[in-house]
CHARMM internal coordinates of N, CA and C (Angstrom, degrees):
IC EDIT
DIST 1 N 1 CA 1.4521
DIST 1 CA 1 C 1.5224
ANGL 1 N 1 CA 1 C 107.67
DIST 1 C 2 N 1.3265
ANGL 1 CA 1 C 2 N 115.80
DIHE 1 N 1 CA 1 C 2 N 122.92
DIST 2 N 2 CA 1.4574
ANGL 1 C 2 N 2 CA 120.86
DIHE 1 CA 1 C 2 N 2 CA -178.32
DIST 2 CA 2 C 1.5223
ANGL 2 N 2 CA 2 C 109.65
DIHE 1 C 2 N 2 CA 2 C -126.89
DIST 2 C 3 N 1.2996
ANGL 2 CA 2 C 3 N 116.22
DIHE 2 N 2 CA 2 C 3 N 114.28
DIST 3 N 3 CA 1.4529
ANGL 2 C 3 N 3 CA 121.59
DIHE 2 CA 2 C 3 N 3 CA 174.37
DIST 3 CA 3 C 1.5200
ANGL 3 N 3 CA 3 C 107.48
DIHE 2 C 3 N 3 CA 3 C -117.17
DIST 3 C 4 N 1.3078
ANGL 3 CA 3 C 4 N 116.18
DIHE 3 N 3 CA 3 C 4 N 115.86
DIST 4 N 4 CA 1.4579
ANGL 3 C 4 N 4 CA 120.75
DIHE 3 CA 3 C 4 N 4 CA 179.91
DIST 4 CA 4 C 1.5248
ANGL 4 N 4 CA 4 C 108.90
DIHE 3 C 4 N 4 CA 4 C -113.63
DIST 4 C 5 N 1.3120
ANGL 4 CA 4 C 5 N 115.21
DIHE 4 N 4 CA 4 C 5 N 156.16
DIST 5 N 5 CA 1.4540
ANGL 4 C 5 N 5 CA 119.68
DIHE 4 CA 4 C 5 N 5 CA 177.98
DIST 5 CA 5 C 1.5286
ANGL 5 N 5 CA 5 C 109.69
DIHE 4 C 5 N 5 CA 5 C -63.14
DIST 5 C 6 N 1.3217
ANGL 5 CA 5 C 6 N 115.47
DIHE 5 N 5 CA 5 C 6 N 147.87
DIST 6 N 6 CA 1.4551
ANGL 5 C 6 N 6 CA 121.83
DIHE 5 CA 5 C 6 N 6 CA -179.24
DIST 6 CA 6 C 1.5221
ANGL 6 N 6 CA 6 C 107.79
DIHE 5 C 6 N 6 CA 6 C -106.03
DIST 6 C 7 N 1.3153
ANGL 6 CA 6 C 7 N 116.17
DIHE 6 N 6 CA 6 C 7 N 130.49
DIST 7 N 7 CA 1.4614
ANGL 6 C 7 N 7 CA 121.89
DIHE 6 CA 6 C 7 N 7 CA -177.51
DIST 7 CA 7 C 1.5267
ANGL 7 N 7 CA 7 C 108.75
DIHE 6 C 7 N 7 CA 7 C -91.14
DIST 7 C 8 N 1.3263
ANGL 7 CA 7 C 8 N 116.30
DIHE 7 N 7 CA 7 C 8 N 110.73
DIST 8 N 8 CA 1.4644
ANGL 7 C 8 N 8 CA 122.05
DIHE 7 CA 7 C 8 N 8 CA 176.28
DIST 8 CA 8 C 1.5189
ANGL 8 N 8 CA 8 C 108.67
DIHE 7 C 8 N 8 CA 8 C -113.24
DIST 8 C 9 N 1.3244
ANGL 8 CA 8 C 9 N 116.08
DIHE 8 N 8 CA 8 C 9 N 99.34
DIST 9 N 9 CA 1.4645
ANGL 8 C 9 N 9 CA 122.94
DIHE 8 CA 8 C 9 N 9 CA 178.85
DIST 9 CA 9 C 1.5294
ANGL 9 N 9 CA 9 C 111.92
DIHE 8 C 9 N 9 CA 9 C 55.08
DIST 9 C 10 N 1.3149
ANGL 9 CA 9 C 10 N 116.00
DIHE 9 N 9 CA 9 C 10 N 41.86
DIST 10 N 10 CA 1.4531
ANGL 9 C 10 N 10 CA 120.57
DIHE 9 CA 9 C 10 N 10 CA 177.39
DIST 10 CA 10 C 1.5118
ANGL 10 N 10 CA 10 C 115.05
DIHE 9 C 10 N 10 CA 10 C 88.26
DIST 10 C 11 N 1.3089
ANGL 10 CA 10 C 11 N 117.85
DIHE 10 N 10 CA 10 C 11 N -2.75
DIST 11 N 11 CA 1.4638
ANGL 10 C 11 N 11 CA 121.60
DIHE 10 CA 10 C 11 N 11 CA 178.51
DIST 11 CA 11 C 1.5245
ANGL 11 N 11 CA 11 C 107.77
DIHE 10 C 11 N 11 CA 11 C -108.50
DIST 11 C 12 N 1.3172
ANGL 11 CA 11 C 12 N 115.84
DIHE 11 N 11 CA 11 C 12 N 123.74
DIST 12 N 12 CA 1.4533
ANGL 11 C 12 N 12 CA 119.99
DIHE 11 CA 11 C 12 N 12 CA 178.81
DIST 12 CA 12 C 1.5252
ANGL 12 N 12 CA 12 C 109.86
DIHE 11 C 12 N 12 CA 12 C -82.18
DIST 12 C 13 N 1.3160
ANGL 12 CA 12 C 13 N 114.86
DIHE 12 N 12 CA 12 C 13 N 127.24
DIST 13 N 13 CA 1.4647
ANGL 12 C 13 N 13 CA 121.97
DIHE 12 CA 12 C 13 N 13 CA -177.39
DIST 13 CA 13 C 1.5217
ANGL 13 N 13 CA 13 C 108.02
DIHE 12 C 13 N 13 CA 13 C -116.09
DIST 13 C 14 N 1.3102
ANGL 13 CA 13 C 14 N 115.90
DIHE 13 N 13 CA 13 C 14 N 137.09
DIST 14 N 14 CA 1.4615
ANGL 13 C 14 N 14 CA 120.78
DIHE 13 CA 13 C 14 N 14 CA 177.93
DIST 14 CA 14 C 1.5223
ANGL 14 N 14 CA 14 C 109.78
DIHE 13 C 14 N 14 CA 14 C -66.37
DIST 14 C 15 N 1.3224
ANGL 14 CA 14 C 15 N 117.95
DIHE 14 N 14 CA 14 C 15 N 143.04
DIST 15 N 15 CA 1.4587
ANGL 14 C 15 N 15 CA 120.12
DIHE 14 CA 14 C 15 N 15 CA -179.23
DIST 15 CA 15 C 1.5290
ANGL 15 N 15 CA 15 C 113.16
DIHE 14 C 15 N 15 CA 15 C -62.86
DIST 15 C 16 N 1.3107
ANGL 15 CA 15 C 16 N 116.72
DIHE 15 N 15 CA 15 C 16 N -26.95
DIST 16 N 16 CA 1.4682
ANGL 15 C 16 N 16 CA 119.30
DIHE 15 CA 15 C 16 N 16 CA 178.70
DIST 16 CA 16 C 1.5283
ANGL 16 N 16 CA 16 C 110.74
DIHE 15 C 16 N 16 CA 16 C -65.04
DIST 16 C 17 N 1.3206
ANGL 16 CA 16 C 17 N 117.37
DIHE 16 N 16 CA 16 C 17 N -35.16
DIST 17 N 17 CA 1.4633
ANGL 16 C 17 N 17 CA 120.64
DIHE 16 CA 16 C 17 N 17 CA 178.43
DIST 17 CA 17 C 1.5272
ANGL 17 N 17 CA 17 C 111.02
DIHE 16 C 17 N 17 CA 17 C -63.72
DIST 17 C 18 N 1.3089
ANGL 17 CA 17 C 18 N 116.47
DIHE 17 N 17 CA 17 C 18 N -38.89
DIST 18 N 18 CA 1.4694
ANGL 17 C 18 N 18 CA 120.53
DIHE 17 CA 17 C 18 N 18 CA 178.23
DIST 18 CA 18 C 1.5266
ANGL 18 N 18 CA 18 C 110.14
DIHE 17 C 18 N 18 CA 18 C -68.70
DIST 18 C 19 N 1.3131
ANGL 18 CA 18 C 19 N 117.05
DIHE 18 N 18 CA 18 C 19 N -39.59
DIST 19 N 19 CA 1.4697
ANGL 18 C 19 N 19 CA 121.04
DIHE 18 CA 18 C 19 N 19 CA 178.91
DIST 19 CA 19 C 1.5215
ANGL 19 N 19 CA 19 C 110.24
DIHE 18 C 19 N 19 CA 19 C -65.33
DIST 19 C 20 N 1.3268
ANGL 19 CA 19 C 20 N 117.57
DIHE 19 N 19 CA 19 C 20 N -41.90
DIST 20 N 20 CA 1.4644
ANGL 19 C 20 N 20 CA 121.53
DIHE 19 CA 19 C 20 N 20 CA 178.07
DIST 20 CA 20 C 1.5181
ANGL 20 N 20 CA 20 C 110.56
DIHE 19 C 20 N 20 CA 20 C -62.77
DIST 20 C 21 N 1.3395
ANGL 20 CA 20 C 21 N 116.37
DIHE 20 N 20 CA 20 C 21 N -41.72
DIST 21 N 21 CA 1.4652
ANGL 20 C 21 N 21 CA 120.20
DIHE 20 CA 20 C 21 N 21 CA 178.60
DIST 21 CA 21 C 1.5244
ANGL 21 N 21 CA 21 C 111.53
DIHE 20 C 21 N 21 CA 21 C -67.27
DIST 21 C 22 N 1.3231
ANGL 21 CA 21 C 22 N 118.08
DIHE 21 N 21 CA 21 C 22 N -32.46
DIST 22 N 22 CA 1.4617
ANGL 21 C 22 N 22 CA 121.03
DIHE 21 CA 21 C 22 N 22 CA 178.44
DIST 22 CA 22 C 1.5235
ANGL 22 N 22 CA 22 C 111.87
DIHE 21 C 22 N 22 CA 22 C -74.12
DIST 22 C 23 N 1.3298
ANGL 22 CA 22 C 23 N 117.41
DIHE 22 N 22 CA 22 C 23 N -29.92
DIST 23 N 23 CA 1.4612
ANGL 22 C 23 N 23 CA 120.63
DIHE 22 CA 22 C 23 N 23 CA -179.14
DIST 23 CA 23 C 1.5233
ANGL 23 N 23 CA 23 C 112.17
DIHE 22 C 23 N 23 CA 23 C -76.78
DIST 23 C 24 N 1.3250
ANGL 23 CA 23 C 24 N 117.05
DIHE 23 N 23 CA 23 C 24 N -24.69
DIST 24 N 24 CA 1.4678
ANGL 23 C 24 N 24 CA 120.12
DIHE 23 CA 23 C 24 N 24 CA -176.27
DIST 24 CA 24 C 1.5342
ANGL 24 N 24 CA 24 C 113.45
DIHE 23 C 24 N 24 CA 24 C -61.83
DIST 24 C 25 N 1.3516
ANGL 24 CA 24 C 25 N 120.46
DIHE 24 N 24 CA 24 C 25 N -48.92
DIST 25 N 25 CA 1.4739
ANGL 24 C 25 N 25 CA 118.70
DIHE 24 CA 24 C 25 N 25 CA 178.22
DIST 25 CA 25 C 1.5314
ANGL 25 N 25 CA 25 C 112.91
DIHE 24 C 25 N 25 CA 25 C -62.43
DIST 25 C 26 N 1.3278
ANGL 25 CA 25 C 26 N 116.31
DIHE 25 N 25 CA 25 C 26 N -33.08
DIST 26 N 26 CA 1.4619
ANGL 25 C 26 N 26 CA 118.99
DIHE 25 CA 25 C 26 N 26 CA 176.22
DIST 26 CA 26 C 1.5239
ANGL 26 N 26 CA 26 C 111.05
DIHE 25 C 26 N 26 CA 26 C -64.18
DIST 26 C 27 N 1.3253
ANGL 26 CA 26 C 27 N 116.55
DIHE 26 N 26 CA 26 C 27 N -40.03
DIST 27 N 27 CA 1.4600
ANGL 26 C 27 N 27 CA 120.32
DIHE 26 CA 26 C 27 N 27 CA 177.45
DIST 27 CA 27 C 1.5260
ANGL 27 N 27 CA 27 C 111.06
DIHE 26 C 27 N 27 CA 27 C -65.80
DIST 27 C 28 N 1.3146
ANGL 27 CA 27 C 28 N 117.12
DIHE 27 N 27 CA 27 C 28 N -39.90
DIST 28 N 28 CA 1.4643
ANGL 27 C 28 N 28 CA 120.55
DIHE 27 CA 27 C 28 N 28 CA 179.55
DIST 28 CA 28 C 1.5225
ANGL 28 N 28 CA 28 C 110.14
DIHE 27 C 28 N 28 CA 28 C -63.23
DIST 28 C 29 N 1.3341
ANGL 28 CA 28 C 29 N 117.32
DIHE 28 N 28 CA 28 C 29 N -43.30
DIST 29 N 29 CA 1.4703
ANGL 28 C 29 N 29 CA 120.19
DIHE 28 CA 28 C 29 N 29 CA 177.73
DIST 29 CA 29 C 1.5251
ANGL 29 N 29 CA 29 C 110.86
DIHE 28 C 29 N 29 CA 29 C -63.78
DIST 29 C 30 N 1.3298
ANGL 29 CA 29 C 30 N 117.12
DIHE 29 N 29 CA 29 C 30 N -40.79
DIST 30 N 30 CA 1.4591
ANGL 29 C 30 N 30 CA 121.04
DIHE 29 CA 29 C 30 N 30 CA 178.56
DIST 30 CA 30 C 1.5252
ANGL 30 N 30 CA 30 C 110.92
DIHE 29 C 30 N 30 CA 30 C -63.68
DIST 30 C 31 N 1.3358
ANGL 30 CA 30 C 31 N 116.04
DIHE 30 N 30 CA 30 C 31 N -43.67
DIST 31 N 31 CA 1.4624
ANGL 30 C 31 N 31 CA 120.50
DIHE 30 CA 30 C 31 N 31 CA -179.11
DIST 31 CA 31 C 1.5272
ANGL 31 N 31 CA 31 C 111.44
DIHE 30 C 31 N 31 CA 31 C -63.75
DIST 31 C 32 N 1.3351
ANGL 31 CA 31 C 32 N 117.02
DIHE 31 N 31 CA 31 C 32 N -42.21
DIST 32 N 32 CA 1.4671
ANGL 31 C 32 N 32 CA 120.45
DIHE 31 CA 31 C 32 N 32 CA 179.26
DIST 32 CA 32 C 1.5147
ANGL 32 N 32 CA 32 C 111.79
DIHE 31 C 32 N 32 CA 32 C -64.98
DIST 32 C 33 N 1.3244
ANGL 32 CA 32 C 33 N 116.70
DIHE 32 N 32 CA 32 C 33 N -39.35
DIST 33 N 33 CA 1.4689
ANGL 32 C 33 N 33 CA 118.40
DIHE 32 CA 32 C 33 N 33 CA 178.14
DIST 33 CA 33 C 1.5290
ANGL 33 N 33 CA 33 C 110.95
DIHE 32 C 33 N 33 CA 33 C -68.41
DIST 33 C 34 N 1.3239
ANGL 33 CA 33 C 34 N 117.64
DIHE 33 N 33 CA 33 C 34 N -36.67
DIST 34 N 34 CA 1.4684
ANGL 33 C 34 N 34 CA 120.16
DIHE 33 CA 33 C 34 N 34 CA 177.27
DIST 34 CA 34 C 1.5340
ANGL 34 N 34 CA 34 C 110.71
DIHE 33 C 34 N 34 CA 34 C -66.32
DIST 34 C 35 N 1.3390
ANGL 34 CA 34 C 35 N 116.74
DIHE 34 N 34 CA 34 C 35 N -39.04
DIST 35 N 35 CA 1.4615
ANGL 34 C 35 N 35 CA 120.02
DIHE 34 CA 34 C 35 N 35 CA 177.86
DIST 35 CA 35 C 1.5254
ANGL 35 N 35 CA 35 C 111.58
DIHE 34 C 35 N 35 CA 35 C -68.05
DIST 35 C 36 N 1.3116
ANGL 35 CA 35 C 36 N 116.00
DIHE 35 N 35 CA 35 C 36 N -39.72
DIST 36 N 36 CA 1.4678
ANGL 35 C 36 N 36 CA 120.04
DIHE 35 CA 35 C 36 N 36 CA -177.76
DIST 36 CA 36 C 1.5253
ANGL 36 N 36 CA 36 C 111.46
DIHE 35 C 36 N 36 CA 36 C -61.84
DIST 36 C 37 N 1.3332
ANGL 36 CA 36 C 37 N 116.54
DIHE 36 N 36 CA 36 C 37 N -41.32
DIST 37 N 37 CA 1.4558
ANGL 36 C 37 N 37 CA 120.66
DIHE 36 CA 36 C 37 N 37 CA -178.57
DIST 37 CA 37 C 1.5273
ANGL 37 N 37 CA 37 C 112.87
DIHE 36 C 37 N 37 CA 37 C -91.35
DIST 37 C 38 N 1.3228
ANGL 37 CA 37 C 38 N 117.97
DIHE 37 N 37 CA 37 C 38 N -1.12
DIST 38 N 38 CA 1.4574
ANGL 37 C 38 N 38 CA 121.86
DIHE 37 CA 37 C 38 N 38 CA 176.61
DIST 38 CA 38 C 1.5164
ANGL 38 N 38 CA 38 C 114.19
DIHE 37 C 38 N 38 CA 38 C 71.64
DIST 38 C 39 N 1.3049
ANGL 38 CA 38 C 39 N 117.08
DIHE 38 N 38 CA 38 C 39 N 29.00
DIST 39 N 39 CA 1.4644
ANGL 38 C 39 N 39 CA 119.88
DIHE 38 CA 38 C 39 N 39 CA -177.11
DIST 39 CA 39 C 1.5161
ANGL 39 N 39 CA 39 C 113.45
DIHE 38 C 39 N 39 CA 39 C -84.67
DIST 39 C 40 N 1.3286
ANGL 39 CA 39 C 40 N 117.58
DIHE 39 N 39 CA 39 C 40 N -19.87
DIST 40 N 40 CA 1.4642
ANGL 39 C 40 N 40 CA 119.27
DIHE 39 CA 39 C 40 N 40 CA -179.73
DIST 40 CA 40 C 1.5281
ANGL 40 N 40 CA 40 C 112.55
DIHE 39 C 40 N 40 CA 40 C -71.09
DIST 40 C 41 N 1.3108
ANGL 40 CA 40 C 41 N 117.63
DIHE 40 N 40 CA 40 C 41 N -19.56
DIST 41 N 41 CA 1.4718
ANGL 40 C 41 N 41 CA 118.41
DIHE 40 CA 40 C 41 N 41 CA 178.77
DIST 41 CA 41 C 1.5200
ANGL 41 N 41 CA 41 C 112.33
DIHE 40 C 41 N 41 CA 41 C -74.26
DIST 41 C 42 N 1.3333
ANGL 41 CA 41 C 42 N 117.24
DIHE 41 N 41 CA 41 C 42 N -12.32
DIST 42 N 42 CA 1.4607
ANGL 41 C 42 N 42 CA 121.50
DIHE 41 CA 41 C 42 N 42 CA 177.23
DIST 42 CA 42 C 1.5214
ANGL 42 N 42 CA 42 C 112.43
DIHE 41 C 42 N 42 CA 42 C -91.12
DIST 42 C 43 N 1.3338
ANGL 42 CA 42 C 43 N 116.89
DIHE 42 N 42 CA 42 C 43 N -1.88
DIST 43 N 43 CA 1.4622
ANGL 42 C 43 N 43 CA 122.01
DIHE 42 CA 42 C 43 N 43 CA -179.14
DIST 43 CA 43 C 1.5195
ANGL 43 N 43 CA 43 C 108.47
DIHE 42 C 43 N 43 CA 43 C -96.15
DIST 43 C 44 N 1.3285
ANGL 43 CA 43 C 44 N 116.12
DIHE 43 N 43 CA 43 C 44 N 139.49
DIST 44 N 44 CA 1.4611
ANGL 43 C 44 N 44 CA 120.15
DIHE 43 CA 43 C 44 N 44 CA -176.66
DIST 44 CA 44 C 1.5208
ANGL 44 N 44 CA 44 C 111.61
DIHE 43 C 44 N 44 CA 44 C -64.17
DIST 44 C 45 N 1.3147
ANGL 44 CA 44 C 45 N 117.48
DIHE 44 N 44 CA 44 C 45 N -47.21
DIST 45 N 45 CA 1.4644
ANGL 44 C 45 N 45 CA 121.90
DIHE 44 CA 44 C 45 N 45 CA -177.62
DIST 45 CA 45 C 1.5297
ANGL 45 N 45 CA 45 C 107.76
DIHE 44 C 45 N 45 CA 45 C -132.73
DIST 45 C 46 N 1.3391
ANGL 45 CA 45 C 46 N 118.24
DIHE 45 N 45 CA 45 C 46 N 94.09
DIST 46 N 46 CA 1.4673
ANGL 45 C 46 N 46 CA 120.85
DIHE 45 CA 45 C 46 N 46 CA -173.68
DIST 46 CA 46 C 1.5321
ANGL 46 N 46 CA 46 C 114.27
DIHE 45 C 46 N 46 CA 46 C -58.25
DIST 46 C 47 N 1.3173
ANGL 46 CA 46 C 47 N 118.48
DIHE 46 N 46 CA 46 C 47 N -39.05
DIST 47 N 47 CA 1.4648
ANGL 46 C 47 N 47 CA 119.89
DIHE 46 CA 46 C 47 N 47 CA -179.19
DIST 47 CA 47 C 1.5256
ANGL 47 N 47 CA 47 C 111.23
DIHE 46 C 47 N 47 CA 47 C -65.68
DIST 47 C 48 N 1.3147
ANGL 47 CA 47 C 48 N 116.98
DIHE 47 N 47 CA 47 C 48 N -40.36
DIST 48 N 48 CA 1.4589
ANGL 47 C 48 N 48 CA 121.07
DIHE 47 CA 47 C 48 N 48 CA 177.90
DIST 48 CA 48 C 1.5204
ANGL 48 N 48 CA 48 C 111.08
DIHE 47 C 48 N 48 CA 48 C -66.87
DIST 48 C 49 N 1.3285
ANGL 48 CA 48 C 49 N 116.05
DIHE 48 N 48 CA 48 C 49 N -37.74
DIST 49 N 49 CA 1.4591
ANGL 48 C 49 N 49 CA 121.15
DIHE 48 CA 48 C 49 N 49 CA 177.52
DIST 49 CA 49 C 1.5259
ANGL 49 N 49 CA 49 C 110.52
DIHE 48 C 49 N 49 CA 49 C -64.41
DIST 49 C 50 N 1.3220
ANGL 49 CA 49 C 50 N 117.46
DIHE 49 N 49 CA 49 C 50 N -43.63
DIST 50 N 50 CA 1.4628
ANGL 49 C 50 N 50 CA 120.89
DIHE 49 CA 49 C 50 N 50 CA 179.07
DIST 50 CA 50 C 1.5251
ANGL 50 N 50 CA 50 C 111.33
DIHE 49 C 50 N 50 CA 50 C -65.35
DIST 50 C 51 N 1.3304
ANGL 50 CA 50 C 51 N 117.49
DIHE 50 N 50 CA 50 C 51 N -38.00
DIST 51 N 51 CA 1.4600
ANGL 50 C 51 N 51 CA 120.59
DIHE 50 CA 50 C 51 N 51 CA 176.33
DIST 51 CA 51 C 1.5275
ANGL 51 N 51 CA 51 C 110.48
DIHE 50 C 51 N 51 CA 51 C -62.56
DIST 51 C 52 N 1.3233
ANGL 51 CA 51 C 52 N 116.72
DIHE 51 N 51 CA 51 C 52 N -42.69
DIST 52 N 52 CA 1.4625
ANGL 51 C 52 N 52 CA 120.51
DIHE 51 CA 51 C 52 N 52 CA 179.23
DIST 52 CA 52 C 1.5293
ANGL 52 N 52 CA 52 C 110.98
DIHE 51 C 52 N 52 CA 52 C -63.94
DIST 52 C 53 N 1.3182
ANGL 52 CA 52 C 53 N 117.31
DIHE 52 N 52 CA 52 C 53 N -40.64
DIST 53 N 53 CA 1.4646
ANGL 52 C 53 N 53 CA 120.71
DIHE 52 CA 52 C 53 N 53 CA 177.88
DIST 53 CA 53 C 1.5201
ANGL 53 N 53 CA 53 C 110.11
DIHE 52 C 53 N 53 CA 53 C -65.25
DIST 53 C 54 N 1.3190
ANGL 53 CA 53 C 54 N 117.25
DIHE 53 N 53 CA 53 C 54 N -39.47
DIST 54 N 54 CA 1.4678
ANGL 53 C 54 N 54 CA 121.72
DIHE 53 CA 53 C 54 N 54 CA 178.78
DIST 54 CA 54 C 1.5250
ANGL 54 N 54 CA 54 C 111.15
DIHE 53 C 54 N 54 CA 54 C -62.75
DIST 54 C 55 N 1.3120
ANGL 54 CA 54 C 55 N 117.21
DIHE 54 N 54 CA 54 C 55 N -43.34
DIST 55 N 55 CA 1.4673
ANGL 54 C 55 N 55 CA 121.24
DIHE 54 CA 54 C 55 N 55 CA 178.43
DIST 55 CA 55 C 1.5259
ANGL 55 N 55 CA 55 C 110.09
DIHE 54 C 55 N 55 CA 55 C -65.03
DIST 55 C 56 N 1.3238
ANGL 55 CA 55 C 56 N 117.21
DIHE 55 N 55 CA 55 C 56 N -39.28
DIST 56 N 56 CA 1.4687
ANGL 55 C 56 N 56 CA 120.81
DIHE 55 CA 55 C 56 N 56 CA 178.05
DIST 56 CA 56 C 1.5256
ANGL 56 N 56 CA 56 C 110.40
DIHE 55 C 56 N 56 CA 56 C -64.76
DIST 56 C 57 N 1.3235
ANGL 56 CA 56 C 57 N 117.47
DIHE 56 N 56 CA 56 C 57 N -40.60
DIST 57 N 57 CA 1.4643
ANGL 56 C 57 N 57 CA 120.67
DIHE 56 CA 56 C 57 N 57 CA 177.82
DIST 57 CA 57 C 1.5239
ANGL 57 N 57 CA 57 C 111.48
DIHE 56 C 57 N 57 CA 57 C -63.55
DIST 57 C 58 N 1.3290
ANGL 57 CA 57 C 58 N 116.77
DIHE 57 N 57 CA 57 C 58 N -43.02
DIST 58 N 58 CA 1.4629
ANGL 57 C 58 N 58 CA 120.50
DIHE 57 CA 57 C 58 N 58 CA 177.72
DIST 58 CA 58 C 1.5239
ANGL 58 N 58 CA 58 C 110.25
DIHE 57 C 58 N 58 CA 58 C -62.00
DIST 58 C 59 N 1.3112
ANGL 58 CA 58 C 59 N 117.15
DIHE 58 N 58 CA 58 C 59 N -41.94
DIST 59 N 59 CA 1.4579
ANGL 58 C 59 N 59 CA 121.53
DIHE 58 CA 58 C 59 N 59 CA 178.70
DIST 59 CA 59 C 1.5317
ANGL 59 N 59 CA 59 C 110.89
DIHE 58 C 59 N 59 CA 59 C -61.91
DIST 59 C 60 N 1.3210
ANGL 59 CA 59 C 60 N 117.10
DIHE 59 N 59 CA 59 C 60 N -45.99
DIST 60 N 60 CA 1.4600
ANGL 59 C 60 N 60 CA 120.80
DIHE 59 CA 59 C 60 N 60 CA -178.51
DIST 60 CA 60 C 1.5240
ANGL 60 N 60 CA 60 C 111.52
DIHE 59 C 60 N 60 CA 60 C -64.27
DIST 60 C 61 N 1.3170
ANGL 60 CA 60 C 61 N 117.29
DIHE 60 N 60 CA 60 C 61 N -42.56
DIST 61 N 61 CA 1.4666
ANGL 60 C 61 N 61 CA 120.17
DIHE 60 CA 60 C 61 N 61 CA 178.38
DIST 61 CA 61 C 1.5221
ANGL 61 N 61 CA 61 C 110.30
DIHE 60 C 61 N 61 CA 61 C -65.00
DIST 61 C 62 N 1.3186
ANGL 61 CA 61 C 62 N 117.75
DIHE 61 N 61 CA 61 C 62 N -38.48
DIST 62 N 62 CA 1.4654
ANGL 61 C 62 N 62 CA 121.07
DIHE 61 CA 61 C 62 N 62 CA 178.61
DIST 62 CA 62 C 1.5209
ANGL 62 N 62 CA 62 C 111.10
DIHE 61 C 62 N 62 CA 62 C -64.51
DIST 62 C 63 N 1.3115
ANGL 62 CA 62 C 63 N 117.26
DIHE 62 N 62 CA 62 C 63 N -43.66
DIST 63 N 63 CA 1.4637
ANGL 62 C 63 N 63 CA 120.93
DIHE 62 CA 62 C 63 N 63 CA 179.81
DIST 63 CA 63 C 1.5302
ANGL 63 N 63 CA 63 C 110.36
DIHE 62 C 63 N 63 CA 63 C -65.36
DIST 63 C 64 N 1.3305
ANGL 63 CA 63 C 64 N 117.19
DIHE 63 N 63 CA 63 C 64 N -43.59
DIST 64 N 64 CA 1.4661
ANGL 63 C 64 N 64 CA 119.80
DIHE 63 CA 63 C 64 N 64 CA 178.75
DIST 64 CA 64 C 1.5251
ANGL 64 N 64 CA 64 C 111.49
DIHE 63 C 64 N 64 CA 64 C -64.22
DIST 64 C 65 N 1.3116
ANGL 64 CA 64 C 65 N 116.68
DIHE 64 N 64 CA 64 C 65 N -39.92
DIST 65 N 65 CA 1.4694
ANGL 64 C 65 N 65 CA 120.50
DIHE 64 CA 64 C 65 N 65 CA 178.13
DIST 65 CA 65 C 1.5303
ANGL 65 N 65 CA 65 C 110.42
DIHE 64 C 65 N 65 CA 65 C -65.46
DIST 65 C 66 N 1.3023
ANGL 65 CA 65 C 66 N 117.30
DIHE 65 N 65 CA 65 C 66 N -40.37
DIST 66 N 66 CA 1.4583
ANGL 65 C 66 N 66 CA 120.68
DIHE 65 CA 65 C 66 N 66 CA -179.16
DIST 66 CA 66 C 1.5302
ANGL 66 N 66 CA 66 C 110.74
DIHE 65 C 66 N 66 CA 66 C -66.49
DIST 66 C 67 N 1.3063
ANGL 66 CA 66 C 67 N 117.32
DIHE 66 N 66 CA 66 C 67 N -38.13
DIST 67 N 67 CA 1.4651
ANGL 66 C 67 N 67 CA 119.32
DIHE 66 CA 66 C 67 N 67 CA -179.53
DIST 67 CA 67 C 1.5141
ANGL 67 N 67 CA 67 C 112.24
DIHE 66 C 67 N 67 CA 67 C -73.16
DIST 67 C 68 N 1.3198
ANGL 67 CA 67 C 68 N 118.09
DIHE 67 N 67 CA 67 C 68 N -33.48
DIST 68 N 68 CA 1.4705
ANGL 67 C 68 N 68 CA 121.24
DIHE 67 CA 67 C 68 N 68 CA -178.65
DIST 68 CA 68 C 1.5220
ANGL 68 N 68 CA 68 C 111.98
DIHE 67 C 68 N 68 CA 68 C -80.55
DIST 68 C 69 N 1.3237
ANGL 68 CA 68 C 69 N 118.32
DIHE 68 N 68 CA 68 C 69 N -19.04
DIST 69 N 69 CA 1.4640
ANGL 68 C 69 N 69 CA 119.72
DIHE 68 CA 68 C 69 N 69 CA -176.10
DIST 69 CA 69 C 1.5328
ANGL 69 N 69 CA 69 C 112.59
DIHE 68 C 69 N 69 CA 69 C -86.51
DIST 69 C 70 N 1.2942
ANGL 69 CA 69 C 70 N 118.03
DIHE 69 N 69 CA 69 C 70 N -2.18
DIST 70 N 70 CA 1.4836
ANGL 69 C 70 N 70 CA 120.72
DIHE 69 CA 69 C 70 N 70 CA -179.53
DIST 70 CA 70 C 1.5055
ANGL 70 N 70 CA 70 C 110.39
DIHE 69 C 70 N 70 CA 70 C -74.22
END
COOR INIT
IC SEED 1 N 1 CA 1 C
IC BUILD
């Protein structure tokens, strides 16, 4: 597993920051689809559920990035 800093216009950015930024639009799409179908009203604590989904998305992107970077 190799994670190297990413050079954005001379500023080195940690790879985790890029992964977090990539997971955010996925979470927004997931949240909108859950709202559209009314599934969030069946969850006990929607904010906690969304946080858990966000962490799972970050984990999945990290694992996929680690496997593709070999």
